[in-house]
Jmol script that loads the backbone (N, CA, C; Angstrom):
load data "model"
ATOM      1  N   UNK A   1     -21.416  39.317   8.818  1.00  0.00           N
ATOM      2  CA  UNK A   1     -22.790  39.284   9.302  1.00  0.00           C
ATOM      3  C   UNK A   1     -23.594  40.493   8.836  1.00  0.00           C
ATOM      4  N   UNK A   2     -22.922  41.631   8.722  1.00  0.00           N
ATOM      5  CA  UNK A   2     -23.656  42.819   8.284  1.00  0.00           C
ATOM      6  C   UNK A   2     -24.176  42.614   6.867  1.00  0.00           C
ATOM      7  N   UNK A   3     -23.424  41.858   6.056  1.00  0.00           N
ATOM      8  CA  UNK A   3     -23.873  41.578   4.691  1.00  0.00           C
ATOM      9  C   UNK A   3     -25.174  40.782   4.704  1.00  0.00           C
ATOM     10  N   UNK A   4     -25.285  39.823   5.607  1.00  0.00           N
ATOM     11  CA  UNK A   4     -26.517  39.032   5.713  1.00  0.00           C
ATOM     12  C   UNK A   4     -27.689  39.914   6.127  1.00  0.00           C
ATOM     13  N   UNK A   5     -27.455  40.822   7.041  1.00  0.00           N
ATOM     14  CA  UNK A   5     -28.516  41.725   7.489  1.00  0.00           C
ATOM     15  C   UNK A   5     -28.940  42.651   6.351  1.00  0.00           C
ATOM     16  N   UNK A   6     -27.972  43.164   5.604  1.00  0.00           N
ATOM     17  CA  UNK A   6     -28.298  44.021   4.461  1.00  0.00           C
ATOM     18  C   UNK A   6     -29.126  43.258   3.439  1.00  0.00           C
ATOM     19  N   UNK A   7     -28.744  42.017   3.194  1.00  0.00           N
ATOM     20  CA  UNK A   7     -29.468  41.182   2.244  1.00  0.00           C
ATOM     21  C   UNK A   7     -30.903  40.930   2.715  1.00  0.00           C
ATOM     22  N   UNK A   8     -31.065  40.678   3.996  1.00  0.00           N
ATOM     23  CA  UNK A   8     -32.399  40.438   4.542  1.00  0.00           C
ATOM     24  C   UNK A   8     -33.273  41.683   4.416  1.00  0.00           C
ATOM     25  N   UNK A   9     -32.740  42.842   4.786  1.00  0.00           N
ATOM     26  CA  UNK A   9     -33.507  44.076   4.659  1.00  0.00           C
ATOM     27  C   UNK A   9     -33.861  44.345   3.195  1.00  0.00           C
ATOM     28  N   UNK A  10     -32.916  44.091   2.296  1.00  0.00           N
ATOM     29  CA  UNK A  10     -33.175  44.297   0.880  1.00  0.00           C
ATOM     30  C   UNK A  10     -34.320  43.401   0.408  1.00  0.00           C
ATOM     31  N   UNK A  11     -34.330  42.153   0.842  1.00  0.00           N
ATOM     32  CA  UNK A  11     -35.398  41.228   0.461  1.00  0.00           C
ATOM     33  C   UNK A  11     -36.739  41.686   1.013  1.00  0.00           C
ATOM     34  N   UNK A  12     -36.756  42.151   2.259  1.00  0.00           N
ATOM     35  CA  UNK A  12     -37.999  42.639   2.868  1.00  0.00           C
ATOM     36  C   UNK A  12     -38.545  43.820   2.060  1.00  0.00           C
ATOM     37  N   UNK A  13     -37.673  44.771   1.747  1.00  0.00           N
ATOM     38  CA  UNK A  13     -38.085  45.982   1.036  1.00  0.00           C
ATOM     39  C   UNK A  13     -38.517  45.655  -0.392  1.00  0.00           C
ATOM     40  N   UNK A  14     -37.769  44.796  -1.068  1.00  0.00           N
ATOM     41  CA  UNK A  14     -38.140  44.425  -2.437  1.00  0.00           C
ATOM     42  C   UNK A  14     -39.483  43.701  -2.466  1.00  0.00           C
ATOM     43  N   UNK A  15     -39.700  42.801  -1.527  1.00  0.00           N
ATOM     44  CA  UNK A  15     -40.969  42.053  -1.466  1.00  0.00           C
ATOM     45  C   UNK A  15     -42.138  43.023  -1.278  1.00  0.00           C
ATOM     46  N   UNK A  16     -42.006  43.964  -0.349  1.00  0.00           N
ATOM     47  CA  UNK A  16     -43.062  44.942  -0.113  1.00  0.00           C
ATOM     48  C   UNK A  16     -43.267  45.877  -1.289  1.00  0.00           C
ATOM     49  N   UNK A  17     -42.167  46.242  -1.944  1.00  0.00           N
ATOM     50  CA  UNK A  17     -42.250  47.165  -3.078  1.00  0.00           C
ATOM     51  C   UNK A  17     -43.002  46.543  -4.248  1.00  0.00           C
ATOM     52  N   UNK A  18     -43.040  45.219  -4.311  1.00  0.00           N
ATOM     53  CA  UNK A  18     -43.784  44.548  -5.374  1.00  0.00           C
ATOM     54  C   UNK A  18     -45.289  44.738  -5.214  1.00  0.00           C
ATOM     55  N   UNK A  19     -45.730  45.020  -4.008  1.00  0.00           N
ATOM     56  CA  UNK A  19     -47.166  45.161  -3.781  1.00  0.00           C
ATOM     57  C   UNK A  19     -47.605  46.580  -3.416  1.00  0.00           C
ATOM     58  N   UNK A  20     -46.649  47.467  -3.158  1.00  0.00           N
ATOM     59  CA  UNK A  20     -47.006  48.829  -2.740  1.00  0.00           C
ATOM     60  C   UNK A  20     -45.941  49.818  -3.186  1.00  0.00           C
ATOM     61  N   UNK A  21     -46.368  50.869  -3.883  1.00  0.00           N
ATOM     62  CA  UNK A  21     -45.429  51.932  -4.264  1.00  0.00           C
ATOM     63  C   UNK A  21     -44.946  52.632  -2.993  1.00  0.00           C
ATOM     64  N   UNK A  22     -43.715  53.092  -3.019  1.00  0.00           N
ATOM     65  CA  UNK A  22     -43.121  53.812  -1.876  1.00  0.00           C
ATOM     66  C   UNK A  22     -43.132  52.984  -0.599  1.00  0.00           C
ATOM     67  N   UNK A  23     -43.007  51.682  -0.751  1.00  0.00           N
ATOM     68  CA  UNK A  23     -43.060  50.787   0.414  1.00  0.00           C
ATOM     69  C   UNK A  23     -42.004  51.139   1.455  1.00  0.00           C
ATOM     70  N   UNK A  24     -40.759  51.312   1.014  1.00  0.00           N
ATOM     71  CA  UNK A  24     -39.683  51.602   1.973  1.00  0.00           C
ATOM     72  C   UNK A  24     -39.981  52.885   2.748  1.00  0.00           C
ATOM     73  N   UNK A  25     -40.425  53.913   2.057  1.00  0.00           N
ATOM     74  CA  UNK A  25     -40.730  55.175   2.717  1.00  0.00           C
ATOM     75  C   UNK A  25     -41.873  55.012   3.723  1.00  0.00           C
ATOM     76  N   UNK A  26     -42.849  54.161   3.363  1.00  0.00           N
ATOM     77  CA  UNK A  26     -43.998  53.969   4.253  1.00  0.00           C
ATOM     78  C   UNK A  26     -43.629  53.217   5.531  1.00  0.00           C
ATOM     79  N   UNK A  27     -42.480  52.548   5.521  1.00  0.00           N
ATOM     80  CA  UNK A  27     -42.031  51.851   6.731  1.00  0.00           C
ATOM     81  C   UNK A  27     -41.565  52.820   7.816  1.00  0.00           C
ATOM     82  N   UNK A  28     -41.171  54.032   7.418  1.00  0.00           N
ATOM     83  CA  UNK A  28     -40.698  55.039   8.376  1.00  0.00           C
ATOM     84  C   UNK A  28     -39.562  54.500   9.241  1.00  0.00           C
ATOM     85  N   UNK A  29     -38.569  53.903   8.587  1.00  0.00           N
ATOM     86  CA  UNK A  29     -37.466  53.274   9.311  1.00  0.00           C
ATOM     87  C   UNK A  29     -36.563  54.297   9.985  1.00  0.00           C
ATOM     88  N   UNK A  30     -36.163  53.990  11.208  1.00  0.00           N
ATOM     89  CA  UNK A  30     -35.212  54.813  11.938  1.00  0.00           C
ATOM     90  C   UNK A  30     -33.796  54.438  11.512  1.00  0.00           C
ATOM     91  N   UNK A  31     -32.858  55.356  11.647  1.00  0.00           N
ATOM     92  CA  UNK A  31     -31.459  55.006  11.380  1.00  0.00           C
ATOM     93  C   UNK A  31     -31.018  53.877  12.309  1.00  0.00           C
ATOM     94  N   UNK A  32     -29.954  53.214  11.932  1.00  0.00           N
ATOM     95  CA  UNK A  32     -29.454  52.084  12.705  1.00  0.00           C
ATOM     96  C   UNK A  32     -29.025  52.443  14.122  1.00  0.00           C
ATOM     97  N   UNK A  33     -29.049  51.443  14.983  1.00  0.00           N
ATOM     98  CA  UNK A  33     -28.643  51.614  16.381  1.00  0.00           C
ATOM     99  C   UNK A  33     -27.129  51.772  16.473  1.00  0.00           C
ATOM    100  N   UNK A  34     -26.697  52.511  17.468  1.00  0.00           N
ATOM    101  CA  UNK A  34     -25.267  52.754  17.687  1.00  0.00           C
ATOM    102  C   UNK A  34     -24.709  51.758  18.716  1.00  0.00           C
ATOM    103  N   UNK A  35     -23.395  51.696  18.783  1.00  0.00           N
ATOM    104  CA  UNK A  35     -22.748  50.846  19.784  1.00  0.00           C
ATOM    105  C   UNK A  35     -23.167  51.269  21.189  1.00  0.00           C
ATOM    106  N   UNK A  36     -23.320  52.577  21.393  1.00  0.00           N
ATOM    107  CA  UNK A  36     -23.721  53.082  22.705  1.00  0.00           C
ATOM    108  C   UNK A  36     -25.123  52.600  23.077  1.00  0.00           C
ATOM    109  N   UNK A  37     -26.031  52.575  22.100  1.00  0.00           N
ATOM    110  CA  UNK A  37     -27.390  52.097  22.364  1.00  0.00           C
ATOM    111  C   UNK A  37     -27.394  50.602  22.694  1.00  0.00           C
ATOM    112  N   UNK A  38     -26.596  49.833  21.964  1.00  0.00           N
ATOM    113  CA  UNK A  38     -26.507  48.405  22.272  1.00  0.00           C
ATOM    114  C   UNK A  38     -25.943  48.188  23.670  1.00  0.00           C
ATOM    115  N   UNK A  39     -24.919  48.961  24.020  1.00  0.00           N
ATOM    116  CA  UNK A  39     -24.308  48.813  25.342  1.00  0.00           C
ATOM    117  C   UNK A  39     -25.305  49.149  26.437  1.00  0.00           C
ATOM    118  N   UNK A  40     -26.102  50.187  26.246  1.00  0.00           N
ATOM    119  CA  UNK A  40     -27.113  50.569  27.229  1.00  0.00           C
ATOM    120  C   UNK A  40     -28.132  49.441  27.420  1.00  0.00           C
ATOM    121  N   UNK A  41     -28.585  48.853  26.329  1.00  0.00           N
ATOM    122  CA  UNK A  41     -29.544  47.740  26.423  1.00  0.00           C
ATOM    123  C   UNK A  41     -28.914  46.559  27.143  1.00  0.00           C
ATOM    124  N   UNK A  42     -27.690  46.217  26.767  1.00  0.00           N
ATOM    125  CA  UNK A  42     -27.022  45.073  27.391  1.00  0.00           C
ATOM    126  C   UNK A  42     -26.801  45.313  28.882  1.00  0.00           C
ATOM    127  N   UNK A  43     -26.375  46.510  29.242  1.00  0.00           N
ATOM    128  CA  UNK A  43     -26.159  46.834  30.657  1.00  0.00           C
ATOM    129  C   UNK A  43     -27.465  46.811  31.435  1.00  0.00           C
ATOM    130  N   UNK A  44     -28.518  47.372  30.849  1.00  0.00           N
ATOM    131  CA  UNK A  44     -29.819  47.432  31.521  1.00  0.00           C
ATOM    132  C   UNK A  44     -30.396  46.036  31.728  1.00  0.00           C
ATOM    133  N   UNK A  45     -30.301  45.194  30.707  1.00  0.00           N
ATOM    134  CA  UNK A  45     -30.891  43.852  30.791  1.00  0.00           C
ATOM    135  C   UNK A  45     -29.947  42.815  31.382  1.00  0.00           C
ATOM    136  N   UNK A  46     -28.675  43.150  31.470  1.00  0.00           N
ATOM    137  CA  UNK A  46     -27.694  42.204  31.991  1.00  0.00           C
ATOM    138  C   UNK A  46     -27.466  41.020  31.054  1.00  0.00           C
ATOM    139  N   UNK A  47     -27.498  41.301  29.750  1.00  0.00           N
ATOM    140  CA  UNK A  47     -27.308  40.250  28.749  1.00  0.00           C
ATOM    141  C   UNK A  47     -26.326  40.734  27.685  1.00  0.00           C
ATOM    142  N   UNK A  48     -25.861  39.807  26.879  1.00  0.00           N
ATOM    143  CA  UNK A  48     -25.085  40.142  25.691  1.00  0.00           C
ATOM    144  C   UNK A  48     -25.955  39.803  24.491  1.00  0.00           C
ATOM    145  N   UNK A  49     -26.233  40.798  23.671  1.00  0.00           N
ATOM    146  CA  UNK A  49     -27.071  40.575  22.505  1.00  0.00           C
ATOM    147  C   UNK A  49     -26.301  39.779  21.446  1.00  0.00           C
ATOM    148  N   UNK A  50     -26.981  38.896  20.728  1.00  0.00           N
ATOM    149  CA  UNK A  50     -26.324  38.139  19.662  1.00  0.00           C
ATOM    150  C   UNK A  50     -25.815  39.064  18.552  1.00  0.00           C
ATOM    151  N   UNK A  51     -24.687  38.689  17.956  1.00  0.00           N
ATOM    152  CA  UNK A  51     -24.087  39.501  16.890  1.00  0.00           C
ATOM    153  C   UNK A  51     -25.032  39.661  15.709  1.00  0.00           C
ATOM    154  N   UNK A  52     -25.773  38.604  15.362  1.00  0.00           N
ATOM    155  CA  UNK A  52     -26.714  38.698  14.240  1.00  0.00           C
ATOM    156  C   UNK A  52     -27.799  39.732  14.519  1.00  0.00           C
ATOM    157  N   UNK A  53     -28.262  39.784  15.745  1.00  0.00           N
ATOM    158  CA  UNK A  53     -29.295  40.756  16.117  1.00  0.00           C
ATOM    159  C   UNK A  53     -28.747  42.177  15.994  1.00  0.00           C
ATOM    160  N   UNK A  54     -27.533  42.369  16.475  1.00  0.00           N
ATOM    161  CA  UNK A  54     -26.913  43.686  16.378  1.00  0.00           C
ATOM    162  C   UNK A  54     -26.732  44.097  14.917  1.00  0.00           C
ATOM    163  N   UNK A  55     -26.296  43.164  14.078  1.00  0.00           N
ATOM    164  CA  UNK A  55     -26.106  43.466  12.657  1.00  0.00           C
ATOM    165  C   UNK A  55     -27.408  43.936  12.024  1.00  0.00           C
ATOM    166  N   UNK A  56     -28.498  43.265  12.355  1.00  0.00           N
ATOM    167  CA  UNK A  56     -29.807  43.603  11.808  1.00  0.00           C
ATOM    168  C   UNK A  56     -30.225  45.012  12.227  1.00  0.00           C
ATOM    169  N   UNK A  57     -30.073  45.333  13.509  1.00  0.00           N
ATOM    170  CA  UNK A  57     -30.510  46.633  14.019  1.00  0.00           C
ATOM    171  C   UNK A  57     -29.505  47.757  13.770  1.00  0.00           C
ATOM    172  N   UNK A  58     -28.296  47.437  13.346  1.00  0.00           N
ATOM    173  CA  UNK A  58     -27.342  48.492  12.966  1.00  0.00           C
ATOM    174  C   UNK A  58     -27.798  49.199  11.692  1.00  0.00           C
ATOM    175  N   UNK A  59     -28.567  48.508  10.873  1.00  0.00           N
ATOM    176  CA  UNK A  59     -29.037  49.095   9.615  1.00  0.00           C
ATOM    177  C   UNK A  59     -30.273  49.957   9.820  1.00  0.00           C
ATOM    178  N   UNK A  60     -31.249  49.425  10.509  1.00  0.00           N
ATOM    179  CA  UNK A  60     -32.483  50.167  10.830  1.00  0.00           C
ATOM    180  C   UNK A  60     -32.897  49.772  12.234  1.00  0.00           C
ATOM    181  N   UNK A  61     -33.178  50.760  13.051  1.00  0.00           N
ATOM    182  CA  UNK A  61     -33.514  50.514  14.450  1.00  0.00           C
ATOM    183  C   UNK A  61     -34.995  50.805  14.692  1.00  0.00           C
ATOM    184  N   UNK A  62     -35.830  49.989  14.106  1.00  0.00           N
ATOM    185  CA  UNK A  62     -37.265  50.147  14.317  1.00  0.00           C
ATOM    186  C   UNK A  62     -37.878  51.174  13.386  1.00  0.00           C
ATOM    187  N   UNK A  63     -39.063  51.644  13.774  1.00  0.00           N
ATOM    188  CA  UNK A  63     -39.821  52.548  12.935  1.00  0.00           C
ATOM    189  C   UNK A  63     -40.302  53.765  13.737  1.00  0.00           C
ATOM    190  N   UNK A  64     -40.515  54.866  13.007  1.00  0.00           N
ATOM    191  CA  UNK A  64     -41.148  56.049  13.591  1.00  0.00           C
ATOM    192  C   UNK A  64     -42.658  55.886  13.406  1.00  0.00           C
ATOM    193  N   UNK A  65     -43.438  56.149  14.423  1.00  0.00           N
ATOM    194  CA  UNK A  65     -44.899  56.050  14.292  1.00  0.00           C
ATOM    195  C   UNK A  65     -45.536  57.330  14.713  1.00  0.00           C
TER     196      UNK A  65
END
end "model"
wireframe off; spacefill off
backbone 0.3
color backbone group
């Protein structure tokens, strides 16, 4: 699953880079989420996050603004 997430992020970045120089840098992506962060969210919300969602956010966990 992590491979699918990497592929998706790569496609997003490549698509943006076609229209804007330094696209990836302009996204201001945060490092990926940790297991501890996922556990905190799951405990707080009382849910189990889908594995695909975790794979996606393990690579980049949102943006700095």
